[in-house]
ZADO-1210 file (C-alpha; in nm, 4 decimals, padded with zeros to 6 digits):
<atoms>
<atom x="-00.1536" y="02.0417" z="05.2712" code="MET" pos="1"/>
<atom x="-00.1165" y="02.0368" z="05.6402" code="ALA" pos="2"/>
<atom x="00.2206" y="02.2125" z="05.6271" code="VAL" pos="3"/>
<atom x="00.0473" y="02.5242" z="05.4682" code="LEU" pos="4"/>
<atom x="-00.1579" y="02.5469" z="05.7899" code="SER" pos="5"/>
<atom x="00.1545" y="02.5934" z="05.9863" code="PHE" pos="6"/>
<atom x="00.3410" y="02.8411" z="05.7737" code="GLN" pos="7"/>
<atom x="00.5089" y="03.0937" z="06.0074" code="GLY" pos="8"/>
<atom x="00.4342" y="02.9028" z="06.3151" code="VAL" pos="9"/>
<atom x="00.7165" y="02.7643" z="06.5442" code="LYS" pos="10"/>
<atom x="00.7673" y="02.3951" z="06.4822" code="TYR" pos="11"/>
<atom x="00.8083" y="02.2675" z="06.8376" code="LEU" pos="12"/>
<atom x="00.7979" y="01.8856" z="06.7996" code="ALA" pos="13"/>
<atom x="00.7660" y="01.6055" z="06.5575" code="ASN" pos="14"/>
<atom x="00.6230" y="01.2757" z="06.6765" code="ILE" pos="15"/>
<atom x="00.6865" y="00.9878" z="06.4481" code="GLY" pos="16"/>
<atom x="00.9103" y="00.7170" z="06.3270" code="CYS" pos="17"/>
<atom x="01.2793" y="00.7541" z="06.3056" code="GLU" pos="18"/>
<atom x="01.2555" y="00.8031" z="05.9297" code="ALA" pos="19"/>
<atom x="01.0328" y="01.1109" z="05.9930" code="SER" pos="20"/>
<atom x="01.3056" y="01.2629" z="06.1891" code="ARG" pos="21"/>
<atom x="01.5015" y="01.3418" z="05.8664" code="LYS" pos="22"/>
<atom x="01.2029" y="01.5097" z="05.7186" code="GLU" pos="23"/>
<atom x="01.1460" y="01.7169" z="06.0331" code="ALA" pos="24"/>
<atom x="01.5155" y="01.8223" z="06.0528" code="MET" pos="25"/>
<atom x="01.4933" y="01.9364" z="05.6893" code="ALA" pos="26"/>
<atom x="01.2274" y="02.1966" z="05.7898" code="LEU" pos="27"/>
<atom x="01.3924" y="02.2948" z="06.1102" code="SER" pos="28"/>
<atom x="01.7150" y="02.2007" z="06.2812" code="GLN" pos="29"/>
<atom x="01.5636" y="02.2989" z="06.6121" code="ARG" pos="30"/>
<atom x="01.2657" y="02.0836" z="06.6180" code="VAL" pos="31"/>
<atom x="01.2372" y="01.8216" z="06.9140" code="LYS" pos="32"/>
<atom x="01.1989" y="01.4894" z="06.7481" code="HIS" pos="33"/>
<atom x="01.0070" y="01.2214" z="06.9557" code="ILE" pos="34"/>
<atom x="01.0772" y="00.8854" z="06.8084" code="SER" pos="35"/>
<atom x="00.7959" y="00.6276" z="06.8678" code="VAL" pos="36"/>
<atom x="00.9365" y="00.3562" z="06.6470" code="LYS" pos="37"/>
<atom x="01.2359" y="00.2664" z="06.4455" code="ASP" pos="38"/>
<atom x="01.1764" y="-00.0186" z="06.1910" code="LYS" pos="39"/>
<atom x="01.5415" y="-00.0367" z="06.0903" code="CYS" pos="40"/>
<atom x="01.6511" y="-00.1104" z="06.4578" code="GLN" pos="41"/>
<atom x="01.3275" y="-00.3275" z="06.4957" code="LYS" pos="42"/>
<atom x="01.2142" y="-00.0990" z="06.7825" code="TRP" pos="43"/>
<atom x="00.8368" y="-00.0657" z="06.8035" code="GLU" pos="44"/>
<atom x="00.7216" y="-00.0059" z="07.1607" code="PRO" pos="45"/>
<atom x="00.3923" y="-00.0875" z="07.2788" code="SER" pos="46"/>
<atom x="00.1137" y="00.1738" z="07.3534" code="ILE" pos="47"/>
<atom x="00.1911" y="00.1650" z="07.7124" code="GLN" pos="48"/>
<atom x="00.5670" y="00.2370" z="07.6406" code="GLU" pos="49"/>
<atom x="00.4777" y="00.4982" z="07.3869" code="THR" pos="50"/>
<atom x="00.2611" y="00.7328" z="07.5905" code="TYR" pos="51"/>
<atom x="00.5452" y="00.8296" z="07.8462" code="PRO" pos="52"/>
<atom x="00.7787" y="00.8748" z="07.5527" code="ILE" pos="53"/>
<atom x="00.5506" y="01.1274" z="07.3900" code="ILE" pos="54"/>
<atom x="00.4622" y="01.3102" z="07.7189" code="LYS" pos="55"/>
<atom x="00.8277" y="01.3511" z="07.8086" code="LYS" pos="56"/>
<atom x="00.9189" y="01.4729" z="07.4675" code="GLY" pos="57"/>
<atom x="00.6260" y="01.7231" z="07.4384" code="VAL" pos="58"/>
<atom x="00.6988" y="01.8721" z="07.7777" code="LEU" pos="59"/>
<atom x="01.0684" y="01.9060" z="07.6773" code="GLU" pos="60"/>
<atom x="00.9650" y="02.0832" z="07.3585" code="ALA" pos="61"/>
<atom x="00.7271" y="02.3145" z="07.5357" code="LEU" pos="62"/>
<atom x="00.9958" y="02.3978" z="07.7797" code="HIS" pos="63"/>
<atom x="01.2334" y="02.4919" z="07.4963" code="ASN" pos="64"/>
<atom x="00.9748" y="02.6630" z="07.2972" code="ALA" pos="65"/>
<atom x="01.1631" y="02.9955" z="07.2956" code="ASP" pos="66"/>
<atom x="01.4319" y="02.8284" z="07.0913" code="ARG" pos="67"/>
<atom x="01.2131" y="02.6808" z="06.8169" code="ALA" pos="68"/>
<atom x="01.2041" y="02.8163" z="06.4606" code="GLU" pos="69"/>
<atom x="00.9145" y="02.9153" z="06.2557" code="SER" pos="70"/>
<atom x="00.8488" y="02.6971" z="05.9507" code="VAL" pos="71"/>
<atom x="00.8659" y="02.9090" z="05.6164" code="THR" pos="72"/>
<atom x="00.8584" y="02.7329" z="05.2867" code="ILE" pos="73"/>
<atom x="00.9082" y="02.9295" z="04.9749" code="LYS" pos="74"/>
<atom x="00.8389" y="02.8649" z="04.6199" code="ALA" pos="75"/>
<atom x="00.9382" y="02.6866" z="04.4061" code="PRO" pos="76"/>
<atom x="00.8633" y="02.3635" z="04.5879" code="TYR" pos="77"/>
<atom x="01.0724" y="02.0746" z="04.5264" code="ASP" pos="78"/>
<atom x="00.9204" y="01.7114" z="04.5449" code="PHE" pos="79"/>
<atom x="01.0735" y="01.3664" z="04.5346" code="LYS" pos="80"/>
<atom x="00.9028" y="01.0378" z="04.5451" code="LEU" pos="81"/>
<atom x="01.1498" y="00.7390" z="04.6101" code="GLU" pos="82"/>
<atom x="01.0051" y="00.3819" z="04.5609" code="LEU" pos="83"/>
<atom x="01.0705" y="00.0780" z="04.7880" code="CYS" pos="84"/>
<atom x="01.2256" y="-00.2372" z="04.6628" code="LYS" pos="85"/>
<atom x="01.0403" y="-00.4239" z="04.3747" code="TYR" pos="86"/>
<atom x="00.8633" y="-00.1186" z="04.2588" code="PHE" pos="87"/>
<atom x="00.9459" y="00.0952" z="03.9656" code="TYR" pos="88"/>
<atom x="00.8335" y="00.3850" z="03.7627" code="PHE" pos="89"/>
<atom x="00.6983" y="00.3273" z="03.4099" code="GLN" pos="90"/>
<atom x="00.8146" y="00.6590" z="03.2451" code="GLU" pos="91"/>
<atom x="00.5160" y="00.8347" z="03.0993" code="PRO" pos="92"/>
<atom x="00.5213" y="00.9322" z="02.7347" code="GLU" pos="93"/>
<atom x="00.4533" y="01.2856" z="02.8153" code="TYR" pos="94"/>
<atom x="00.5534" y="01.4995" z="03.1149" code="VAL" pos="95"/>
<atom x="00.4045" y="01.8559" z="03.1338" code="SER" pos="96"/>
<atom x="00.5935" y="01.9769" z="03.4339" code="TRP" pos="97"/>
<atom x="00.9439" y="02.0441" z="03.5337" code="LYS" pos="98"/>
<atom x="01.0834" y="01.7193" z="03.6560" code="GLY" pos="99"/>
<atom x="01.2153" y="01.3703" z="03.5794" code="SER" pos="100"/>
<atom x="01.1704" y="01.0043" z="03.6350" code="PHE" pos="101"/>
<atom x="01.4391" y="00.7418" z="03.6942" code="GLN" pos="102"/>
<atom x="01.3719" y="00.3876" z="03.7633" code="GLU" pos="103"/>
<atom x="01.2843" y="00.4126" z="04.1370" code="GLN" pos="104"/>
<atom x="01.2859" y="00.8070" z="04.1924" code="VAL" pos="105"/>
<atom x="01.0752" y="01.0809" z="04.0597" code="ALA" pos="106"/>
<atom x="01.1551" y="01.4504" z="04.1064" code="TYR" pos="107"/>
<atom x="00.9617" y="01.7512" z="04.0287" code="TRP" pos="108"/>
<atom x="00.9328" y="02.1305" z="04.0930" code="GLU" pos="109"/>
<atom x="00.6026" y="02.3090" z="04.1482" code="ALA" pos="110"/>
<atom x="00.5010" y="02.6659" z="04.1921" code="PRO" pos="111"/>
<atom x="00.2671" y="02.5736" z="04.4825" code="SER" pos="112"/>
<atom x="00.2119" y="02.2847" z="04.7208" code="VAL" pos="113"/>
<atom x="-00.1285" y="02.2299" z="04.5698" code="GLU" pos="114"/>
<atom x="00.0173" y="02.1791" z="04.2174" code="ILE" pos="115"/>
<atom x="00.3024" y="01.9674" z="04.3647" code="GLY" pos="116"/>
<atom x="00.0485" y="01.7280" z="04.5333" code="LEU" pos="117"/>
<atom x="-00.1451" y="01.7014" z="04.2097" code="GLU" pos="118"/>
<atom x="00.1793" y="01.5980" z="04.0278" code="ILE" pos="119"/>
<atom x="00.2391" y="01.3506" z="04.3263" code="PHE" pos="120"/>
<atom x="-00.0862" y="01.1796" z="04.2151" code="ASN" pos="121"/>
<atom x="00.0166" y="01.1650" z="03.8521" code="PHE" pos="122"/>
<atom x="00.3528" y="01.0203" z="03.9657" code="ALA" pos="123"/>
<atom x="00.1922" y="00.7551" z="04.1681" code="ARG" pos="124"/>
<atom x="-00.0129" y="00.6518" z="03.8678" code="ASP" pos="125"/>
<atom x="00.3131" y="00.5509" z="03.7181" code="ASN" pos="126"/>
<atom x="00.4239" y="00.3217" z="03.9904" code="ILE" pos="127"/>
<atom x="00.4453" y="-00.0425" z="03.8687" code="LYS" pos="128"/>
<atom x="00.5605" y="-00.3838" z="03.9815" code="ILE" pos="129"/>
<atom x="00.6237" y="-00.6921" z="03.7693" code="THR" pos="130"/>
<atom x="00.4124" y="-01.0007" z="03.8360" code="GLU" pos="131"/>
<atom x="00.7291" y="-01.1917" z="03.9419" code="LYS" pos="132"/>
<atom x="00.8220" y="-00.9221" z="04.1853" code="ASP" pos="133"/>
<atom x="00.4659" y="-00.9123" z="04.3146" code="ARG" pos="134"/>
<atom x="00.4952" y="-01.2771" z="04.4075" code="GLU" pos="135"/>
<atom x="00.8343" y="-01.2299" z="04.5670" code="VAL" pos="136"/>
<atom x="00.7028" y="-00.9449" z="04.7635" code="LEU" pos="137"/>
<atom x="00.3934" y="-01.1226" z="04.8859" code="THR" pos="138"/>
<atom x="00.6053" y="-01.4196" z="04.9946" code="ALA" pos="139"/>
<atom x="00.8472" y="-01.1925" z="05.1904" code="GLU" pos="140"/>
<atom x="00.5651" y="-01.0045" z="05.3464" code="LEU" pos="141"/>
<atom x="00.4031" y="-01.3327" z="05.4736" code="LEU" pos="142"/>
<atom x="00.7306" y="-01.4543" z="05.6015" code="GLN" pos="143"/>
<atom x="00.7918" y="-01.1179" z="05.7818" code="GLY" pos="144"/>
<atom x="01.1339" y="-01.0632" z="05.6015" code="VAL" pos="145"/>
<atom x="01.0446" y="-00.7907" z="05.3681" code="TYR" pos="146"/>
<atom x="01.2914" y="-00.4960" z="05.3989" code="ASN" pos="147"/>
<atom x="01.1840" y="-00.2185" z="05.1701" code="ARG" pos="148"/>
<atom x="01.5142" y="-00.0346" z="05.1781" code="TRP" pos="149"/>
<atom x="01.7400" y="-00.3219" z="05.0616" code="GLU" pos="150"/>
</atoms>
């Protein structure tokens, strides 16, 4: 929903994890990405380290604001929900929208962002994990060795 508030507004900066950079770049190739963590590289700076990173990046983005692009997203809206390790989609008996379920990915198309987010909630209701995998996941989380992207 937040993206609707910024339709037609220049996308100056994206502040987030390294994974969010890909999402930001999909909206605008000219957005200034300000990375504040990268779990794959095990880089998670402290608050004291993060503040100057954000300040420097925002000032750079403001300096280059004339090069930024406006965000315009047009229908139909394509959505994708990809699951982490151990989780899977239990395919529903009936799907009333244009899309599909695979074991770990759901895709759908919607005529509006609002309807797409309603379908997102429907898709979330179909996320499952076996009891055995729940135990393995819990053990990995407690040991600090869980890698959701394996």
